[in-house]
N, C-alpha and C positions, 0 to 999 in steps of 0.2 A: 606920422603916418600910421593909420590904423591897420592892424594885421588881423586877418580873418583865418581861422582854421576850419577846414572841412575834414571831419572824421567819417570815412566811408565804410559803412557796413561791417563794423566790428562786432558782428553777431555770432552767437554760439555756433550756428551751423557752419560758418566760415572759419571759425577759430579751431574748435575741437569737436564739431558735430559732423553732420552728413557730408560736408565738403571740406572739412578741416585738414590742415597739414601741420607738420612739425614746425615749418617756417612761420606759419601764422601764429602758432602758440608762442614761438620765440620772440615775436615783435611786441607782445602785449606790454611788457615792462617799459619799453621805449615809447610806446603809444601813450601810456599813462603819464610818463615824464613830460612828454610833449604837451599833452592836454593841460598839465599843471602850469605851464608857462603862459597860458592865454586866459584872459578874462572870459567868464562863461558867456557874456553877451556877445562875444566875438567868435563863438563856436557854433558851427552847424554840424549836425549828426544825421547821416542818412541811414535808413534801414531798408534793405531789400525786402519787399513786401509782396508776397504771393498769396493767392487764395486757394481754396480746396480744389479748384479745377486746374491747378498748375500743369498737370500732365496733358491737358487738352490745349495748352497754349503753344505758340511757336517755340518759345524758349524751352518749355517742358518736352517738346518733341525732339529738340536738339541737345538738350541737357537733361536726360531722363532720371534725375535724382531730385526727389521732392525735398525742398529746403525753404527755410524762411517763410513758412506759412503763418500769416498774421495770427498773433496771440498764442503761438505755440512756444515751447521752450527754445527751440532752435532759432526762432525769430528774435528773441530777446538779445540784448547786447551782452557781450561777455561781462560777467559780474564785476570784475576789476575795473573795466572801462566804464561801465554804467555808474559806478560809485563816483566817478570823476566828472561826469557830464551833466549832472543835475543842474538845471537852469539854462542849459544850452537850447538852441532851436533845433527841433527834430523834424525831419522830412522823410516821410515814407515814400518810396519810389517803386513803381511796379516793373521797372526794367533797369537796364544797366546805368543809364545816365538820367539825371533829373532836370527837366526843363524848369520845374518849380524852384530848384536850388539856383539855377542860373539866373532866373528872374529876381529872386530875393537878393542875390549878391549884386546884380546889376543895379537894383534900386539903391543900394548903399554906394556903389561905385559912382553913380550919377550925382551924388551929393557930397562925397568926400574922397580924399585920396586914400586908397587902400592897396594892400597886397594880399594875395591868397595863397595859403599853403594847404596841400592835401596830404592826408595819410590814410592808411587803412587797407582794405581788402576788396577785391583781388586786384593787384596792380594791372594785370593784363585784361581785365574786363571792366569793372566798375570805376576804378581809380582813373584809368586812361579815358574812359567815356566821359566822366565828369570834368576832367581837366580839359579835354578838347571842346566840350560844350561851353565851358567858361571862356576859353580862348576864342572860339568862334563868335561869341556874343560880345566880348570885350578884348579886341586884339591888342590894345595897348596896356592892358592890365598885366602886372608882373605876377606870374603864377609859378609856384614851385611845388615839388613833390619831394618829401623826405624819404629817400629810398630805404633808409634803415627803419622806417616806421610803416613799411608796406611789405606785402608778400603776394606772390602770384600763385596761380594754379600749380606751376612748377617753377623752379629756379630759372630755367631757360626762358620761360614766358615772362617772368618778372623782368629779367634783363632786357628782353626784346621790347617790352612795353616802355621801359625807361628810355631806351634808344629812340623809339617812336616819338615819345613826348619831347625829348631833346630836339629832334628834327622839327618839331612844331613850336620851338622857342619857349618851351616850358623847362624851367630849371630843375634839374634832378641831381 
């Protein structure tokens, strides 16, 4: 069985930049170790990707912290993570979850038996959004989230998101 890894938004702004946390910084070594266990052809990397008009968007009005503006330093992957994902498939996403990611994985799922594991940031926003999009599109697909390779906006929100995913039959 083929195992697919989704590395969600391990970008500078979420690790140690505009929206970074000590918990996000702390998971970087575990994320790197997890990535090393997968073949690069089986890794999808998402990047939260905003434009200069971020503050005029619905998200910008609800989360008024400019972050992950395309082609800025904060948009780039954490350097340690970036060094490990060369050759992976990259998907820029303008919002929390990626329909493009779900379609790409569904294309593989329709041809072969797979499992999907998600890691990254933030557990309570983009990780949960992508996990639920995958589950909605492929209800029989085994999806897991490595809780030790994720961090939320807060520890409490991280734990709540894990519980939400467990309720939706995602293994955490």
